[in-house]
C-alpha positions as CSV (number, residue, x, y, z in Angstrom):
1,V,-97.6,-5.6,-75.7
2,L,-96.3,-5.3,-79.3
3,L,-95.4,-8.3,-81.5
4,V,-93.4,-7.8,-84.6
5,E,-92.7,-10.5,-87.1
6,S,-89.9,-10.7,-89.6
7,G,-88.1,-13.1,-91.9
8,G,-90.8,-13.9,-94.4
9,G,-90.1,-14.0,-98.1
10,L,-90.1,-16.0,-101.3
11,V,-88.7,-19.5,-101.4
12,Q,-88.8,-22.4,-103.8
13,P,-90.4,-25.7,-102.8
14,G,-88.0,-27.7,-100.6
15,G,-86.4,-24.6,-99.3
16,S,-86.3,-23.2,-95.7
17,L,-87.2,-20.0,-93.9
18,N,-86.9,-18.9,-90.4
19,V,-89.4,-16.3,-89.2
20,S,-89.0,-14.4,-85.9
21,C,-91.3,-12.5,-83.6
22,V,-90.1,-10.0,-81.1
23,A,-92.2,-9.1,-78.2
24,S,-92.0,-5.7,-76.4
25,G,-94.0,-3.4,-74.2
26,G,-93.1,-3.9,-70.7
27,T,-93.5,-6.7,-68.3
28,F,-96.0,-9.4,-69.1
29,D,-96.6,-13.1,-68.5
30,I,-96.6,-15.6,-71.2
31,Y,-98.8,-18.7,-70.7
32,G,-98.7,-19.8,-74.3
33,M,-97.2,-18.8,-77.7
34,G,-97.7,-19.8,-81.2
35,W,-97.6,-19.3,-85.0
36,Y,-100.6,-19.2,-87.2
37,R,-100.9,-18.8,-90.9
38,Q,-103.7,-17.6,-93.2
39,A,-103.8,-18.2,-97.0
40,P,-106.1,-16.1,-99.2
41,G,-109.7,-17.2,-98.8
42,T,-109.0,-19.5,-95.9
43,K,-109.3,-19.3,-92.1
44,R,-106.4,-18.6,-89.9
45,E,-105.0,-21.9,-88.7
46,P,-102.4,-22.9,-86.1
47,V,-99.0,-24.3,-87.4
48,A,-97.1,-24.4,-84.1
49,V,-98.2,-23.8,-80.5
50,M,-96.1,-24.0,-77.4
51,S,-97.2,-23.8,-73.8
52,S,-95.1,-22.0,-71.1
53,A,-94.2,-25.5,-69.9
54,G,-92.7,-26.4,-73.2
55,H,-95.4,-28.6,-74.6
56,V,-95.6,-28.3,-78.3
57,Y,-98.4,-28.9,-80.9
58,Y,-98.0,-29.2,-84.6
59,P,-100.8,-30.1,-87.0
60,D,-100.0,-33.1,-89.3
61,S,-99.6,-30.8,-92.2
62,V,-96.4,-29.4,-90.9
63,K,-95.2,-32.0,-88.4
64,G,-91.6,-32.9,-89.0
65,R,-91.0,-29.8,-91.1
66,F,-91.7,-26.9,-88.8
67,T,-90.0,-26.2,-85.4
68,I,-91.1,-23.6,-82.9
69,S,-88.6,-22.3,-80.4
70,R,-88.2,-19.4,-78.0
71,D,-85.4,-17.2,-76.7
72,K,-86.6,-15.9,-73.4
73,A,-83.6,-13.5,-72.9
74,K,-84.4,-11.9,-76.3
75,N,-88.2,-12.0,-75.9
76,T,-88.2,-13.7,-79.3
77,L,-90.2,-16.5,-80.8
78,Y,-89.0,-18.4,-83.9
79,L,-90.4,-20.7,-86.4
80,Q,-88.0,-22.7,-88.5
81,M,-89.7,-24.0,-91.6
82,D,-88.0,-26.7,-93.7
83,N,-88.9,-28.6,-96.8
84,L,-91.5,-25.9,-97.6
85,K,-94.3,-26.8,-99.9
86,L,-96.5,-24.7,-102.2
87,E,-99.4,-25.1,-99.7
88,D,-97.3,-23.4,-97.0
89,T,-97.9,-20.1,-98.7
90,G,-99.7,-17.5,-96.5
91,V,-99.3,-14.8,-94.0
92,Y,-97.7,-16.0,-90.8
93,Y,-98.7,-14.4,-87.5
94,C,-97.3,-14.9,-84.1
95,A,-99.4,-14.7,-81.0
96,I,-99.0,-14.9,-77.2
97,Q,-101.4,-15.7,-74.4
98,S,-100.7,-13.3,-71.5
99,Q,-103.6,-14.4,-69.3
100,R,-103.9,-17.8,-67.6
101,V,-107.2,-18.4,-69.3
102,G,-108.7,-17.0,-72.5
103,G,-106.5,-18.0,-75.4
104,F,-104.2,-15.8,-77.5
105,D,-104.8,-12.2,-76.8
106,Y,-101.9,-10.5,-78.6
107,W,-101.1,-10.9,-82.3
108,G,-98.4,-9.6,-84.6
109,Q,-99.1,-7.9,-87.9
110,G,-98.0,-10.9,-89.9
111,T,-95.2,-11.7,-92.4
112,Q,-95.7,-13.1,-95.9
113,V,-94.3,-16.4,-96.8
114,T,-94.6,-17.4,-100.5
115,V,-93.5,-20.8,-101.7
116,S,-93.3,-20.8,-105.5
117,L,-91.4,-22.3,-108.4
């Protein structure tokens, strides 16, 4: 399974970005999918996680500003980010869980999001 993110870039505070993640590589099940981010010197943290049943988790830091969605027909996962803040800067990774248990087992290479004046 190959995950490829795109859509990152430079944006001013208060702006918006939509990042995408296309999955390819044959037939696979998806039990969960999500977006994580990692800022320099910090641990990778989840910013949006969605189960195959559609249940969604957002940490308080992004709740109300970020929206995760999926287009099954296109095998694409999206993250809409609005009202971006300086602290949203980081590398954003998409991930999928292809097994019923065990957590996320496939990760993309990441796309840089920079929020700056």
